MIVEX-429607 format. One line per 8 residues: number of its first residue (from 1); for each residue x, y, z of N, C-alpha, C, O. Coordinates in steps of 0.05 Angstrom, whole numbers, plus 32768, in hexadecimal, padded with zeros to 4 digits. Layout:
REM MIVEX-429607
NUM) X Y Z X Y Z X Y Z X Y Z  ...
//
This chain:
REM MIVEX-429607
1) 8966 873C 85D4 894D 8733 85E0 8951 8731 85FE 8966 8728 8607  893E 8739 860D 893F 8739 862A 893F 871D 8635 8931 870B 862A  894E 8719 864A 894E 86FE 8657 8934 86FA 8666 892B 870C 8674  892A 86E2 8664 8911 86DB 8671 8917 86D8 868F 8929 86CA 8697  8906 86E5 86A0 8909 86E3 86BD 88FC 86C9 86C6 88E6 86C2 86BE  890A 86BB 86D8 8900 86A2 86E3 8903 86A1 8701 8915 86AD 870D  88F0 8694 870D 88F1 868E 8729 88FA 8671 872B 88F2 8660 871C  890C 866B 873F 8917 8650 8741 8903 863B 8747 8907 8624 8740
9) 88ED 8642 8753 88D9 862E 875B 88C1 862D 8747 88B9 8618 873F  88B8 8644 873F 889F 8645 872F 88A3 864C 8711 888F 8650 8703  88BB 864E 8708 88C0 8652 86EB 88BF 866F 86E2 88C3 8681 86F2  88B8 8672 86C9 88B8 868C 86BC 88A5 86A0 86CA 888E 8699 86D0  88B0 86B8 86CE 88A0 86CD 86DA 8890 86DB 86C4 889B 86E5 86B1  8875 86DA 86C7 8863 86E4 86B2 885A 8701 86B7 8852 870E 86A4  885D 870A 86D0 8854 8726 86D6 8854 872B 86F4 8856 8719 8704  8850 8745 86FA 884E 874D 8716 8835 875E 8719 882E 876F 8708
17) 8828 875A 8730 8810 8769 8736 8816 877A 8750 881A 876E 8765  8815 8794 874E 8819 87A4 8766 8800 87A2 8777 87E9 87A1 876D  8804 87A0 8791 87ED 879F 87A4 87ED 87B7 87B6 8802 87C3 87BC  87D6 87BF 87C0 87D2 87D7 87CF 87C3 87D2 87E9 87B1 87C1 87EA  87CB 87E0 87FE 87BC 87DF 8817 87A4 87F2 8815 878F 87ED 8822  87A7 8807 8806 8790 8819 8800 8791 881F 87E3 87A0 8812 87D4  8783 8832 87D9 8782 8837 87BD 879B 8843 87B1 879E 8843 8799  87AE 884D 87C2 87C5 885C 87B7 87E0 8850 87BD 87F2 8851 87AD
25) 87E4 8846 87D5 87FE 883E 87DF 8805 8821 87D9 87F8 880F 87E4  8818 881D 87C7 8821 8801 87C1 882D 87F4 87DA 883F 8800 87E6  8824 87DC 87E0 882E 87CF 87F8 883A 87B4 87F3 8842 87A6 8806  883D 87AC 87DA 8849 8792 87D4 8844 878B 87B7 883C 879C 87A7  8848 8771 87B1 8843 8768 8796 883D 874A 8795 8844 873C 87A8  8830 8742 8780 882C 8726 877A 883B 8720 8760 8836 872E 874C  884D 870D 8761 885C 8706 8749 884F 86ED 873E 884D 86D8 874B  8846 86EF 8725 8839 86D9 8717 884E 86C9 8708 885C 86D4 86F6
33) 8851 86B0 870E 8865 869F 8701 8856 8689 86F1 883E 8687 86F2  8866 867A 86E3 885B 8664 86D2 884B 8650 86E3 8837 8646 86DA  8855 8649 86FB 8849 8633 870A 8840 863B 8726 883A 862A 8737  883F 8655 872C 8837 865E 8747 883A 867C 874A 8841 868A 8738  8833 8685 8763 8836 86A2 8768 8848 86A6 8780 884D 8694 8791  8853 86BF 8781 8862 86C8 8798 8855 86E1 87A2 8852 86F4 8792  884D 86E1 87BB 883F 86F9 87C7 8853 8706 87DA 885C 86FA 87ED  8859 871F 87D4 886A 872F 87E6 8858 8745 87F2 8852 8759 87E4
41) 8850 8741 880B 883E 8754 8818 8841 8751 8836 8849 873B 8840  883B 8766 8844 883B 8766 8862 8855 875C 886D 8856 8750 8882  886B 8763 885F 8886 875B 8869 888D 873E 8865 88A2 8736 886F  887D 872F 8857 8883 8713 8853 8883 870C 8835 8877 871B 8825  8890 86F6 882E 888E 86EB 8813 8883 86CF 8815 888D 86BE 8824  886D 86CA 8806 8860 86B0 8806 8861 86A6 87EA 8859 86B4 87D7  886A 868D 87E7 886C 8680 87CD 8858 8669 87CD 8856 8659 87E0  8848 8667 87B7 8834 8652 87B6 882E 864A 8799 882D 865B 8787
49) 882B 8630 8794 8822 8627 877A 8805 8630 8776 87F7 8634 878A  87FC 8631 875E 87E0 863B 8758 87CB 862A 8766 87B6 8634 876D  87D0 8610 8769 87BD 85FF 8776 87B8 8606 8794 87A5 85FD 87A0  87CA 8616 879F 87C8 861E 87BB 87BE 863B 87BF 87C0 8646 87D5  87B3 8647 87AA 87A9 8662 87AB 878A 8661 87A7 8780 8656 8794  877C 866D 87BA 875F 866F 87B8 8758 868D 87BA 875C 869A 87CE  874E 8697 87A4 8745 86B3 87A3 8728 86B3 87AB 8717 86A8 879E  8722 86C1 87C1 8707 86C1 87CB 86F6 86D5 87BD 86DD 86D3 87BC
57) 8703 86E9 87B0 86F3 86FC 87A0 86F7 8719 87A7 8706 8720 87BA  86EA 872A 8798 86EA 8747 879D 86DA 874D 87B6 86C4 8742 87BA  86E5 875D 87C7 86D6 8765 87DF 86CC 8781 87DE 86B8 8787 87EB  86D9 8793 87CF 86D0 87AF 87CE 86DC 87BC 87B5 86F2 87B6 87AD  86CD 87CF 87AA 86D8 87E0 8795 86E7 87F7 87A2 86DD 8803 87B5  86FF 87FE 8798 870F 8813 87A4 8712 8829 878F 870A 8826 8778  871F 883F 8797 8724 8855 8785 8738 884E 876F 8747 883B 8772  8738 885D 875A 874C 885B 8745 874D 8840 8737 8762 8837 872F
65) 8736 8833 8733 8734 881A 8725 873F 8802 8733 8747 87EE 8727  8741 8804 874E 874B 87ED 875D 8735 87DF 876C 871F 87EB 8770  873A 87C6 8774 8726 87B7 8783 8734 87AA 879A 874C 87A4 879A  8725 87A5 87AF 872E 8795 87C6 872A 8778 87C0 8715 8770 87B6  873F 8768 87C5 873E 874B 87BF 8745 873B 87D8 8758 8742 87E6  8736 8726 87DD 873D 8714 87F3 8747 86FA 87E7 873C 86F0 87D4  875D 86F0 87F2 8767 86D6 87E9 8775 86C7 87FF 8781 86D3 8811  8774 86AD 87FD 8782 869B 880F 8798 868E 87FF 8794 8685 87E8
73) 87B0 868E 880A 87C7 8681 87FD 87D4 866E 8811 87DA 8675 8827  87D7 8655 8808 87E3 8641 8819 8800 863D 880F 8804 8635 87F8  8814 8644 8820 882F 8642 8817 8838 8625 8815 8829 8613 8819  8852 8621 880D 885C 8607 8808 885E 85F6 8822 8862 85DD 8820  885B 8602 8839 885B 85F3 8852 883E 85ED 885B 883A 85E0 8870  882A 85F6 884C 880E 85F2 8853 8802 8607 8865 87EB 8604 886D  8811 861C 886B 8807 8631 887C 87F5 8644 886C 87FC 864C 8856  87DE 864B 8878 87CB 865D 886A 87D2 867A 886F 87D8 8682 8886
81) 87D1 868A 8859 87D6 86A7 885B 87BD 86B4 884E 87B6 86AF 8837  87B0 86C6 885E 8798 86D4 8854 87A1 86F0 884C 87AF 86FE 885B  8798 86F9 8835 879E 8714 882C 8784 8723 8825 8773 8717 8818  8782 873B 882D 876D 874D 8824 877C 8765 8819 8786 8777 8828  877F 8766 87FF 8791 8779 87F1 8782 8787 87DB 876C 877F 87D2  878E 879D 87D2 8783 87AC 87BC 8794 87A8 87A3 87AD 87A6 87A5  8787 87A7 878C 8796 87A6 8773 8784 87B1 875D 876C 87B5 8762  878F 87B6 8746 877E 87C1 8731 876B 87AB 8727 8771 8793 8729
89) 8754 87B3 871E 8740 87A0 8714 874C 878F 86FE 8746 8777 86FC  875C 879A 86ED 8769 878C 86D7 877C 8776 86E2 877C 8760 86D7  878B 877D 86F6 879D 8769 8702 878E 8753 8711 8797 873C 8712  8777 875A 871C 8766 8746 8729 875E 8730 8715 875F 8719 871B  8755 8739 86FD 874D 8726 86E9 8765 8715 86E0 8762 86FD 86DB  877D 8721 86DE 8795 8712 86D6 879C 86FE 86EB 87A4 86E7 86E5  8799 8705 8705 879F 86F3 871B 878C 86DB 871A 8794 86C4 871E  8773 86E0 8716 875F 86CB 8715 8766 86B7 86FE 8764 869F 8701
97) 876D 86C3 86E7 8773 86B2 86D0 878C 86A1 86D6 878D 8689 86CF  87A1 86AD 86E1 87B9 869F 86E7 87B4 8688 86FB 87C0 8672 86F8  87A2 868C 870E 879C 8678 8722 8787 8664 8719 8780 8652 8728  877D 8667 8700 8769 8655 86F6 874E 8657 8702 8740 8643 8705  8747 866F 870B 872D 8673 8718 871B 8686 8708 8704 868B 8710
//
């Protein structure tokens, strides 16, 4: 049986969502954990509990079943990070569910 992957702060890793700057080129990822998310994008890593994530919604439909998503993430120091990223429509729904929105 495979060992369960865990993050030291947010617990069990439940999945990863690739994110895109455009419809084709992967530019980072969002790691969905038991108690929060980790966003690796734009050369930075931001860690936030779900209560500090606000998904503003879909901004545009993109090619190949992807959508543009806007979200604000407040890191553990209270600093706001704004993202306008692309992801698959299916992953958008999973992210909303994980964040309780």
